[in-house]
C-alpha positions in Angstrom: 15.6 27.4 9.6 14.8 28.8 6.2 17.8 29.0 3.7 18.4 32.6 2.6 17.6 33.2 -1.0 20.5 33.4 -3.4 20.0 37.2 -3.7 21.2 37.6 -0.2 24.6 36.2 -1.1 25.0 36.8 -4.8 28.8 36.7 -5.0 30.4 35.1 -8.0 32.5 32.6 -6.1 29.4 30.5 -5.2 29.1 29.5 -8.8 32.2 27.4 -8.3 30.3 25.0 -6.0 28.3 23.7 -8.9 31.3 22.2 -10.5 31.9 19.3 -8.1 28.3 18.1 -8.5 27.8 18.5 -12.3 31.2 18.4 -14.1 31.1 14.8 -15.1 28.9 11.7 -15.4 29.1 10.4 -11.8 29.4 7.0 -10.2 28.0 6.4 -6.8 30.3 4.2 -4.7 28.9 2.6 -1.5 31.7 1.8 0.9 30.0 -1.4 2.0 30.6 -2.8 -1.5 34.4 -2.6 -0.8 34.1 -4.4 2.5 33.4 -1.6 5.0 31.2 -2.8 7.9 29.0 -0.4 9.9 29.0 -2.4 13.1 30.6 0.2 15.3 33.8 -1.8 15.9 35.4 -2.9 12.6 38.3 -0.8 11.5 37.3 0.5 8.0 40.1 2.9 7.3 41.6 0.9 4.5 38.3 0.0 2.9 37.0 3.5 2.9 40.2 5.0 1.7 40.4 2.6 -1.2 37.0 3.7 -2.4 38.1 7.4 -2.2 41.3 6.6 -4.0 39.3 4.9 -6.8 37.1 7.9 -7.4 37.0 9.5 -10.8 36.0 13.2 -11.3 32.4 13.7 -10.2 32.0 10.4 -8.2 30.2 10.2 -4.9 31.4 8.0 -2.0 28.5 7.0 0.2 28.7 6.0 3.9 25.3 4.5 4.5 23.4 3.9 7.7 25.4 2.3 10.4 28.4 3.3 12.4 31.6 3.1 10.4 34.8 3.3 12.5 37.8 4.8 10.7 41.1 6.5 11.2 42.2 9.5 9.1 40.8 9.7 5.6 42.3 11.8 2.8 39.9 13.2 0.3 40.7 14.1 -3.3 39.5 16.8 -5.8 36.2 16.6 -7.7 34.4 14.2 -5.4 31.4 14.1 -3.1 31.5 12.3 0.3 27.9 11.6 1.3 27.5 10.5 5.0 24.1 9.1 5.9 25.2 7.0 8.8 27.9 7.8 11.3 31.6 8.1 10.5 33.2 7.4 13.9 36.8 8.2 14.5 39.1 5.4 15.6 40.8 5.9 19.0 44.0 4.2 17.8 46.8 6.8 17.5 48.5 4.8 14.8 45.5 5.5 12.5 46.4 9.2 12.4 49.9 10.1 10.9 51.5 13.4 11.9 51.4 15.8 9.0 52.2 19.5 8.4 49.4 21.7 9.7 48.7 24.9 11.7 47.2 25.3 15.1 46.7 28.3 17.4 48.5 30.4 14.8 51.7 28.3 14.5 52.7 26.1 11.6 53.7 22.7 13.0 53.0 19.0 12.7 49.6 17.7 13.9 47.8 14.4 13.8 45.8 14.1 10.6 42.1 14.8 11.1 39.4 12.3 10.6 38.7 14.0 7.3 41.8 15.7 5.8 41.6 17.7 2.6 44.8 19.0 0.9 48.3 19.7 2.1 49.6 22.8 3.9 51.6 25.1 1.7 51.7 28.8 2.7 53.1 29.9 -0.6 51.7 27.4 -3.0 48.5 27.0 -5.0 45.3 25.3 -3.9 46.0 21.6 -4.1 42.5 20.2 -3.6 39.4 21.6 -5.3 35.7 21.0 -5.8 34.7 18.8 -2.9 31.3 18.3 -1.3 30.9 16.7 2.1 27.2 16.3 2.8 24.4 13.9 3.9 22.0 13.4 6.8 24.5 11.7 9.1 27.1 12.3 11.7 30.8 12.8 11.8 32.0 11.9 15.4 35.8 12.2 15.6 36.0 10.6 19.1 37.9 13.6 20.4 36.9 13.0 24.1 39.1 10.0 24.0 41.5 10.7 21.1 42.3 14.3 22.1 43.9 13.5 25.5 45.8 10.6 23.9 47.2 12.8 21.2 48.1 15.5 23.7 49.9 13.0 25.9 51.9 11.5 23.0 52.8 14.6 21.1 51.7 17.8 22.9 48.5 19.9 23.1 49.0 21.6 19.7 49.5 18.3 17.9 45.8 17.3 18.2 43.8 16.8 15.1 40.3 18.1 14.1 37.2 16.4 12.9 37.6 18.1 9.5 40.7 20.0 8.4 41.2 21.5 4.9 44.5 23.1 3.7 45.1 24.9 0.5 41.6 23.9 -0.5 39.3 25.7 -2.9 35.6 25.3 -3.7 34.5 23.2 -0.7 31.0 22.7 0.6 30.2 21.0 3.9 26.4 20.8 4.6 23.6 19.0 6.3 25.7 17.0 8.8 26.3 16.9 12.5 30.1 17.3 13.0 31.2 16.5 16.5 34.0 15.9 19.0 37.2 16.8 17.1 40.2 16.2 19.2 40.7 20.0 19.2 38.9 22.4 16.9 36.0 20.8 15.1 36.3 22.2 11.5 39.5 24.0 10.6 40.1 25.5 7.1 43.6 26.8 6.5 44.9 28.9 3.5 41.7 28.0 1.7 39.1 29.8 -0.6 35.5 29.6 -1.6 34.1 27.7 1.3 30.5 27.1 2.2 29.3 25.6 5.6 25.6 25.2 5.4 23.0 23.7 7.8 25.6 22.0 10.1 25.4 21.1 13.7 28.7 21.6 15.5 29.0 19.8 18.8 32.0 19.6 21.1 30.5 19.4 24.6 27.9 17.3 26.4 26.2 17.5 29.8 29.3 16.4 31.7 32.4 17.4 29.7 33.7 19.4 26.8 36.5 19.2 24.2 39.4 21.5 25.4 39.8 24.2 22.7 36.7 22.7 21.1 35.9 25.6 18.7 33.2 25.0 16.1 34.4 26.5 12.8 37.8 28.4 12.5 38.5 29.9 9.1 42.3 30.5 9.3 43.8 32.7 6.6 40.9 31.9 4.3 39.0 34.0 1.8 35.4 34.0 0.5 33.7 32.0 3.3 30.1 31.7 4.2 28.8 30.0 7.4 25.0 29.9 7.2 22.2 28.2 9.1 24.5 26.4 11.5 23.9 25.4 15.1 26.7 25.5 17.6 27.0 23.8 21.0 30.7 24.0 21.6 33.4 23.6 24.3 35.1 26.9 23.2 34.3 29.6 20.7 31.6 28.7 18.2 33.2 30.5 15.3 36.7 32.0 15.4 38.1 33.8 12.4 41.9 33.6 12.5 45.1 34.4 10.4 48.2 33.3 12.3 50.0 34.5 15.4 52.6 37.1 16.3 55.7 37.4 14.2 55.1 34.2 12.2 51.5 35.1 11.2 52.5 38.7 10.5 55.4 37.5 8.3 53.3 34.9 6.4 50.7 37.7 5.9 47.8 35.6 4.6 44.6 37.4 5.7 41.1 36.1 6.3 38.8 38.2 4.0 35.3 38.3 2.7 33.5 36.2 5.3 29.8 36.0 5.9 28.2 34.5 8.9 24.4 34.5 8.9 21.3 32.8 10.3 23.4 30.9 12.9 22.4 29.8 16.4 24.9 29.6 19.3 23.3 27.6 22.1 25.1 27.2 25.4 28.6 27.2 23.9 31.5 28.5 25.8 32.0 31.4 23.4 30.1 33.1 20.6 31.2 34.6 17.3 34.8 35.7 17.4 37.6 37.3 15.4 41.0 36.3 16.9 42.8 36.1 19.0 45.3 34.9 16.3 44.8 37.6 13.7 48.3 38.6 12.8 47.9 38.1 9.1 44.9 40.5 9.1 41.1 40.1 9.0 38.9 42.2 6.8 35.4 42.4 5.3 33.5 40.3 7.8 29.7 40.4 8.0 27.8 38.8 10.8 24.0 39.1 10.6 20.7 37.5 11.8 22.2 35.3 14.5 21.2 34.4 18.0 23.6 33.7 20.9 22.5 32.5 24.3 24.0 31.2 27.5 27.7 31.5 26.7 30.3 31.5 29.5 32.3 34.0 27.5 31.7 36.9 25.1 28.8 36.9 22.6 30.4 39.0 19.8 34.1 39.3 20.2 37.1 40.8 18.4 40.2 40.0 20.5 43.9 40.5 20.0 47.0 40.7 22.1 49.7 43.5 22.1 52.2 41.2 20.3 50.0 40.1 17.5 50.5 42.8 14.8 48.1 42.7 11.9 44.9 44.7 11.2 41.2 43.9 11.7 39.0 46.2 9.7 35.6 46.5 8.0 33.6 44.3 10.3 29.8 44.5 10.8 27.6 42.8 13.3 23.9 43.3 12.6 20.5 41.9 13.7 21.9 39.8 16.5 20.0 38.8 19.6 21.8 37.6 22.8 20.9 36.3 26.2 23.0 35.5 29.2 26.5 36.1 27.9 29.6 37.4 29.8 30.1 40.5 27.6 27.7 41.2 24.8 30.2 43.0 22.6 33.9 43.1 23.2 36.5 44.8 20.9 39.9 44.5 22.5 43.7 44.5 21.8 44.4 43.8 25.5 43.7 40.1 25.5 46.1 38.2 27.7 45.7 34.5 26.8 47.8 32.4 24.4 50.7 34.9 24.3 53.8 32.7 23.6 56.2 33.3 20.8 58.1 36.3 19.4 56.0 39.4 19.0 55.3 41.2 15.7 57.2 44.4 15.1 54.1 46.5 15.3 51.0 46.5 17.6 47.7 45.2 16.3 45.3 47.6 14.7 41.5 47.4 15.0 39.4 49.8 13.0 36.1 50.1 11.2 33.6 48.1 13.2 29.9 48.7 13.0 27.4 47.1 15.5 23.7 47.8 14.7 20.4 46.3 15.7 21.9 44.3 18.6 19.8 43.3 21.5 20.9 41.5 24.7 19.5 40.6 28.0 21.1 39.1 31.1 24.8 40.0 30.2 27.4 40.4 32.9 28.7 43.5 30.9 27.2 45.3 27.9 30.2 46.6 25.9 34.0 46.7 26.2 36.2 48.6 23.9 39.8 48.4 25.0 42.7 49.5 22.9 46.4 50.1 23.6 48.1 53.4 24.4 50.2 53.0 21.2 47.4 51.7 19.1 43.9 53.0 19.9 40.9 51.3 18.5 39.3 53.6 15.9 36.1 54.1 14.0 33.6 52.0 16.0 29.8 52.6 15.6 27.1 51.3 17.8 23.6 52.0 16.3 20.2 51.0 17.5 21.3 48.7 20.3 19.4 47.7 23.4 21.5 45.9 26.0 20.7 44.9 29.6 23.6 43.9 31.8 25.0 44.0 35.2 27.7 46.5 34.1 27.4 49.0 31.3 29.8 50.1 28.5 33.5 50.9 28.9 35.7 52.6 26.3 39.5 52.9 26.9 42.3 53.9 24.5 39.9 54.5 21.5 39.2 57.2 19.0 36.0 58.0 17.1 33.5 55.8 18.8 29.9 56.7 18.4 26.7 55.5 20.2 23.5 56.3 18.3 20.2 55.3 19.7 21.8 53.0 22.1 20.0 52.0 25.3 22.0 50.3 28.1 20.3 49.1 31.2 23.0 48.6 33.8 22.0 47.2 37.2 25.2 48.3 38.8 27.6 51.2 38.0 27.5 53.7 35.3 25.9 53.1 31.9 29.0 54.5 30.1 32.6 54.9 31.3 35.1 56.6 28.9 38.8 56.8 29.7 41.9 57.7 27.6 39.8 58.2 24.5 38.9 60.9 22.0 35.9 61.7 19.8 33.5 59.5 21.7 29.9 60.6 21.0 26.6 59.6 22.4 28.0 58.1 25.7 25.7 60.4 27.6 22.5 58.7 26.5 
């Protein structure tokens, strides 16, 4: 894939990424010089961590060709981690301490991830900055074995990730294959100025998948770009989140200013998603120039439950092609999964969504817009869309929904069904 020119994403925060690479005269530190062995069996946790700890500002730690087994590694500010071989997660639980984290919308203790950046602090400043993780190699967090062991020992929500960053700022992850986190693959929390570029996110194979094996989940994060990435995942490929129910609503840290472009979703369970944990709010999300094929679930999806609270607004999906998905475009506050915990004091709000230049073939359903009686979904536009599906479009408990130059080829049932809604235009095409 061609990298988009800088003019496509000329936002000031990208300038911050230059700092980690150029701020100081750099030293390159090969982990083998400190005793790490890439034989696929030696425990290298202490050897690699000692190299990281010795870094000065601007230094690069190199994991060369070979398979380097390690437990949790804790990165520091103003460094680069270059992985040209394979960083393979240990399957020994004692190599992963329990630390404060967040998962499925709740703040709790989780096992440290194979790569851990920063410390969780919902009210505090960014505590790790200017980090690059790149190279031509592989991060394999051994989640197919490690995830079930962590779940058995400490519960499902205690599982770690392949990469987790908390209260982090100015972070780049690029060029790598990142695979088999014990739960979600890459999870930024309370973080800012993040670039994920030319990654392969893998959490399933021909016979099995990571349970909850999302690809990248920005969680109460700002100024994020996910570009030129490939997803083959055991759950949603991208899921933008901001906490759950009363806790997330009270913490009130939104995800904002997020761009997803030139990404490929290939035979993942789910596509590109906002939610379902969105109680702190999500706004200003642009998804463009992506392809999604052969997902078991939705292609483009904004999902929330009645107890979430929070607002999703100013979202655009454009120039997206899809093939063989369950629902091409779903926008719903009637989601019924993962509903534990005390509800927020208000229902969720979804408004200001634009879907244009979307094509899809072979979907089970073309479009679903499903609000709540006490909180209709408002201001949704579908422009220049051509969707072929078994079932057409349904709109329920919504206001101000427009269909302009929308073609729906439904093999069974009506092309459009509108109930409990007002100001719906173009549904007679």
